[in-house]
C-alpha positions as CSV (number, residue, x, y, z in Angstrom):
1,M,-12.3,23.0,-24.5
2,T,-12.1,22.0,-20.8
3,E,-10.1,18.8,-20.2
4,E,-12.0,16.0,-18.4
5,I,-10.7,15.3,-15.0
6,K,-9.8,11.6,-14.4
7,R,-11.3,11.4,-11.0
8,R,-11.5,7.5,-10.7
9,N,-7.9,6.6,-9.7
10,H,-6.8,3.0,-9.4
11,F,-4.5,2.8,-6.4
12,I,-3.6,-0.7,-7.6
13,P,-3.2,-0.4,-11.4
14,K,-5.6,-2.3,-13.5
15,V,-2.7,-3.6,-15.7
16,H,-1.3,-5.2,-12.6
17,L,-4.6,-6.9,-11.5
18,E,-5.1,-8.2,-15.0
19,K,-2.1,-10.4,-14.6
20,F,-3.8,-12.3,-11.8
21,L,-6.9,-13.2,-13.8
22,N,-7.1,-17.0,-14.1
23,D,-7.6,-19.0,-17.3
24,D,-11.3,-18.4,-17.0
25,S,-10.6,-14.6,-16.7
26,T,-11.8,-14.6,-13.1
27,L,-10.3,-12.9,-10.1
28,Y,-11.3,-13.5,-6.5
29,V,-11.3,-10.4,-4.3
30,Y,-11.0,-11.1,-0.5
31,K,-12.2,-8.2,1.5
32,K,-10.3,-8.8,4.8
33,G,-10.1,-5.2,6.2
34,K,-11.6,-4.6,9.7
35,Q,-14.2,-2.4,8.1
36,F,-15.7,-5.5,6.5
37,F,-16.2,-7.3,9.9
38,K,-18.6,-4.8,11.3
39,K,-22.2,-5.8,12.1
40,G,-24.2,-6.6,9.0
41,F,-21.4,-8.1,7.0
42,T,-21.3,-11.8,6.3
43,K,-18.5,-14.1,5.0
44,E,-20.2,-14.1,1.6
45,D,-20.2,-10.3,1.6
46,R,-16.4,-10.4,2.0
47,L,-15.7,-12.3,-1.3
48,I,-16.2,-10.8,-4.7
49,T,-15.8,-12.7,-8.0
50,V,-14.7,-10.5,-10.8
51,V,-15.0,-11.6,-14.4
52,G,-12.9,-10.2,-17.2
53,S,-10.8,-7.1,-17.6
54,D,-13.9,-4.8,-17.7
55,G,-14.8,-6.2,-14.3
56,L,-11.7,-4.7,-12.9
57,N,-12.8,-1.1,-13.7
58,N,-14.4,-0.8,-10.2
59,I,-11.7,-2.7,-8.3
60,A,-9.1,-0.9,-6.2
61,V,-10.5,2.5,-7.2
62,K,-10.5,5.7,-5.1
63,N,-12.1,8.9,-6.4
64,N,-9.8,12.0,-6.6
65,L,-6.8,10.2,-4.9
66,Y,-4.3,11.7,-7.3
67,I,-6.2,14.8,-8.3
68,P,-4.7,18.0,-6.9
69,K,-6.7,20.9,-5.8
70,G,-6.3,24.4,-7.2
71,N,-6.2,26.1,-10.6
72,L,-3.6,24.0,-12.3
73,P,-3.3,23.8,-16.2
74,N,-3.5,20.0,-15.9
75,R,-5.2,18.4,-12.9
76,N,-4.6,15.0,-14.3
77,I,-0.8,15.5,-14.0
78,F,-0.3,12.8,-11.4
79,E,-2.8,10.3,-12.9
80,D,-1.1,10.8,-16.2
81,F,2.3,10.3,-14.6
82,F,1.4,6.9,-13.3
83,N,-0.2,5.9,-16.6
84,D,2.6,7.2,-18.9
85,E,5.7,6.5,-16.8
86,I,4.7,3.3,-14.8
87,E,1.8,1.4,-16.2
88,S,2.5,1.8,-19.9
89,Y,5.7,-0.2,-19.6
90,Y,4.3,-3.0,-17.4
91,N,3.3,-5.4,-20.3
92,N,6.7,-4.9,-21.9
93,L,8.4,-6.0,-18.7
94,I,6.3,-9.2,-18.4
95,N,6.7,-10.0,-22.1
96,D,10.5,-9.7,-21.8
97,I,10.7,-11.8,-18.7
98,N,8.9,-14.5,-20.6
99,H,11.0,-14.3,-23.7
100,I,14.5,-12.9,-23.2
101,P,17.5,-13.8,-21.0
102,F,17.7,-12.5,-17.5
103,S,20.8,-10.4,-18.1
104,E,19.0,-8.6,-20.9
105,V,15.9,-8.0,-18.8
106,I,18.1,-6.4,-16.0
107,K,20.0,-4.3,-18.5
108,K,16.8,-3.1,-20.1
109,H,14.5,-2.8,-17.1
110,R,16.4,-2.5,-13.9
111,S,15.6,1.2,-13.3
112,Y,12.0,0.6,-14.3
113,I,11.7,-2.4,-11.8
114,I,13.0,-0.1,-9.0
115,N,10.6,2.7,-9.9
116,L,7.7,0.4,-10.4
117,T,8.3,-1.3,-7.0
118,A,8.7,2.1,-5.3
119,S,5.5,3.4,-6.8
120,M,3.6,0.4,-5.5
121,M,5.0,1.2,-2.0
122,G,3.9,4.8,-2.2
123,R,0.7,5.2,-4.3
124,T,-1.7,2.8,-2.4
125,L,-4.3,3.4,0.2
126,H,-2.1,1.3,2.5
127,S,0.6,3.9,2.0
128,K,-2.0,6.6,2.8
129,D,-2.7,4.8,6.1
130,E,1.0,4.6,6.9
131,I,1.5,8.4,6.1
132,E,-1.4,9.2,8.4
133,E,0.0,7.0,11.1
134,M,3.2,8.9,11.0
135,Y,1.3,12.2,11.2
136,T,-0.6,10.8,14.1
137,A,2.5,9.6,15.9
138,D,4.2,13.0,15.5
139,F,1.0,14.7,16.8
140,Q,0.8,12.4,19.8
141,M,4.5,13.0,20.6
142,F,4.0,16.8,20.2
143,Q,1.1,16.6,22.8
144,K,3.6,15.4,25.4
145,F,5.6,18.6,25.1
146,R,2.8,21.2,24.8
147,V,2.2,24.0,27.2
148,R,0.1,23.7,30.3
149,E,-3.5,22.6,29.8
150,E,-5.0,25.9,31.1
151,E,-3.0,27.8,28.4
152,R,-4.0,25.3,25.8
153,I,-7.7,25.7,26.7
154,E,-7.5,29.5,26.4
155,S,-5.7,29.3,23.1
156,L,-8.2,26.8,21.7
157,K,-11.2,28.8,23.0
158,K,-10.0,31.9,21.0
159,E,-9.4,29.8,17.9
160,F,-12.9,28.1,18.1
161,A,-14.5,31.5,18.7
162,K,-13.1,32.8,15.5
163,R,-14.0,29.7,13.4
164,E,-17.4,29.1,15.0
165,P,-18.8,32.4,16.2
166,N,-22.3,30.9,16.6
167,L,-21.2,28.5,19.3
168,S,-21.7,29.3,23.0
169,E,-18.7,29.2,25.4
170,Q,-20.2,26.1,27.0
171,E,-20.4,24.3,23.6
172,I,-16.8,25.3,22.8
173,L,-15.6,24.0,26.1
174,K,-17.3,20.7,25.6
175,I,-15.6,20.3,22.2
176,I,-12.2,21.3,23.7
177,N,-12.5,19.0,26.6
178,N,-13.4,16.1,24.4
179,Y,-10.5,16.9,22.1
180,L,-8.0,17.1,25.0
181,K,-9.4,13.8,26.4
182,Q,-8.8,12.0,23.1
183,A,-5.4,13.5,22.7
184,K,-4.3,12.3,26.2
185,E,-5.6,8.8,25.5
186,G,-3.9,8.7,22.1
187,K,-7.2,8.2,20.3
188,L,-6.9,11.2,17.9
189,K,-6.2,10.1,14.3
190,I,-4.8,12.5,11.8
191,K,-6.4,12.3,8.3
192,I,-4.9,13.9,5.3
193,G,-5.8,14.2,1.6
194,G,-5.6,16.4,-1.5
195,N,-2.3,18.1,-2.2
196,T,-0.6,17.2,1.1
197,L,-1.3,13.5,0.6
198,I,-0.1,13.6,-3.0
199,K,3.1,15.4,-2.0
200,R,3.8,12.9,0.8
201,M,3.1,9.9,-1.5
202,F,5.6,11.1,-4.1
203,E,8.2,11.9,-1.4
204,K,7.7,8.4,-0.1
205,M,8.1,6.9,-3.6
206,G,11.3,8.8,-4.0
207,M,12.7,7.6,-0.7
208,M,11.7,4.0,-1.4
209,A,13.4,4.0,-4.8
210,Q,16.6,5.3,-3.2
211,L,16.5,2.7,-0.4
212,I,15.9,-0.3,-2.7
213,S,18.2,0.8,-5.5
214,D,21.1,-1.1,-4.1
215,M,19.2,-4.4,-3.6
216,N,19.8,-7.4,-5.8
217,I,17.0,-8.5,-8.1
218,H,15.8,-12.0,-8.4
219,I,12.9,-13.1,-10.6
220,L,10.9,-16.0,-9.4
221,K,9.1,-18.1,-12.0
222,N,6.3,-20.1,-10.6
223,E,5.9,-23.6,-12.1
224,T,3.7,-25.0,-9.4
225,E,-0.1,-25.3,-9.1
226,F,-0.1,-22.6,-6.4
227,L,-0.4,-19.4,-8.4
228,F,0.9,-16.2,-6.9
229,I,-1.5,-13.7,-5.4
230,T,-1.4,-9.9,-4.9
231,S,-3.0,-7.4,-2.5
232,D,-3.6,-3.7,-1.8
233,N,0.0,-3.8,-0.4
234,P,1.7,-5.6,-3.3
235,A,5.3,-4.8,-2.5
236,V,6.0,-6.5,0.8
237,Y,9.2,-6.1,2.8
238,F,10.4,-7.3,6.2
239,V,13.4,-8.7,8.1
240,P,13.0,-12.5,8.8
241,P,12.3,-13.1,12.5
242,E,15.7,-14.8,13.1
243,K,17.6,-11.8,11.8
244,V,15.7,-9.1,13.7
245,N,17.8,-7.2,16.2
246,F,18.0,-3.7,17.9
247,L,19.6,-2.2,14.7
248,F,17.3,-3.8,12.1
249,R,13.7,-4.2,13.2
250,E,10.9,-6.1,11.5
251,K,10.2,-3.3,9.0
252,S,13.7,-2.2,8.3
253,L,14.1,-1.6,4.6
254,G,17.8,-0.5,4.6
255,G,19.3,-3.5,6.4
256,P,21.4,-6.4,5.1
257,Y,18.7,-9.0,5.8
258,T,15.7,-7.3,4.3
259,E,13.6,-9.3,1.9
260,L,11.2,-7.7,-0.5
261,Y,8.5,-9.6,-2.5
262,F,6.5,-8.1,-5.3
263,P,4.4,-10.5,-7.5
264,L,4.1,-9.1,-11.0
265,S,1.7,-11.8,-12.1
266,K,0.3,-15.2,-11.1
267,E,3.5,-16.8,-12.5
268,I,6.2,-14.1,-11.8
269,C,7.5,-12.5,-8.6
270,I,10.2,-10.0,-8.0
271,L,12.4,-10.8,-5.0
272,M,14.9,-8.2,-3.8
273,T,17.6,-8.9,-1.2
274,R,21.1,-7.8,-0.2
275,R,22.4,-11.3,0.5
276,E,24.1,-11.6,-2.9
277,K,26.7,-9.3,-4.6
278,R,24.9,-9.2,-7.9
279,D,21.5,-9.7,-9.5
280,L,20.8,-13.4,-10.0
281,D,19.3,-15.4,-12.9
282,Y,15.7,-16.5,-13.1
283,V,14.8,-18.7,-10.2
284,K,12.3,-21.4,-11.1
285,I,10.0,-22.5,-8.3
286,S,8.9,-26.1,-8.7
287,Q,8.1,-26.8,-5.1
288,G,4.7,-25.8,-3.8
289,F,5.8,-24.7,-0.4
290,L,8.0,-21.9,-1.9
291,A,5.1,-20.5,-3.8
292,R,2.9,-20.8,-0.7
293,T,5.5,-19.0,1.3
294,V,5.4,-16.0,-1.1
295,N,1.6,-16.0,-0.9
296,Y,1.7,-16.3,2.9
297,N,3.8,-13.1,3.1
298,I,1.6,-11.3,0.6
299,A,-1.7,-12.2,2.3
300,H,-0.6,-11.5,5.9
301,N,0.9,-8.1,4.9
302,S,-2.2,-7.0,3.1
303,K,-4.3,-4.3,4.6
304,S,-7.9,-4.6,3.3
305,F,-7.9,-6.6,0.1
306,I,-6.3,-9.7,-1.3
307,F,-6.6,-10.5,-5.0
308,S,-6.2,-14.1,-6.1
309,P,-6.6,-16.1,-9.3
310,D,-8.1,-19.0,-7.3
311,R,-10.1,-19.6,-4.2
312,N,-8.6,-21.8,-1.5
313,K,-8.9,-22.7,2.2
314,F,-5.8,-20.6,3.2
315,L,-7.3,-17.4,1.9
316,D,-10.8,-18.2,3.1
317,K,-9.4,-17.7,6.7
318,F,-9.1,-14.0,5.9
319,I,-12.9,-13.6,5.4
320,E,-13.9,-16.0,8.2
321,E,-12.0,-14.1,10.9
322,S,-10.4,-10.7,11.2
323,I,-6.7,-11.0,10.6
324,P,-5.2,-7.5,10.9
325,Y,-2.1,-6.1,9.3
326,P,0.8,-7.2,11.5
327,F,2.6,-4.0,11.9
328,E,1.4,-1.0,13.8
329,M,3.2,2.3,14.5
330,K,3.3,3.2,18.2
331,V,4.5,6.2,20.1
332,G,7.0,5.4,22.9
């Protein structure tokens, strides 16, 4: 019997989104990506109200994101990995944070927290964008050191002639000139998918796990009316502006001043730093501005979607005007 391929892949796990449903089992999805500000979209189009766990079945889903190509005995291998090794332990972690001492949580779950956080930094569509930006940056840098343009044209003409034998020489030259023009202007964007993307995602997860393994873990418990939110980039890291220097830039993950925020639910947030020499106890947040600070960082570091248990004026700004992701990779 042929095994059914699990083509609908949640790039933000459903078990994670469930923890942000409010008491009425409602989640507000803010569609703040630039693709939602094109002509024809209204503010109302950019806000979705999701009701209940079943309503999350179509949220943060991308078909075939983790499905490899080729004749493999199990094409669900990566989807099953996320389900069996990451998502299946999520509820246990939340339950233990709510019921056992911090020291026991860390002893029992520290490795899992590291792996969970790293997976949320590598498996998302935001991560896919970052990987493609790196490919694009490498490509643009490569263009600066290519052979002379005449030689490139001749090489490309031969390649196109083999691939598209029905095209005339004039048509081929038109395509090549357009390609070279975009390459010079830095407008070419590299898109990847399939096995290459899956490989790069898992390499990134491994690298992230290694980089954050030495960070100290703090667990913030929100006791305010300002519930935590999450996004399509749920594990956010940065260096505070006052600590940025030529060694440790804004997006440095390995430096001594890096802060990493990862909300696990509307009441619980992981904070990782290197400021302390050990993991700290639970940190209860009773002041609203601290919870709002966490939400500010999550919202502004989102790429296309913000997920919130409530609707408020601060988040409404993200569907009233286009507020882009603040970090962009550039080629010097």
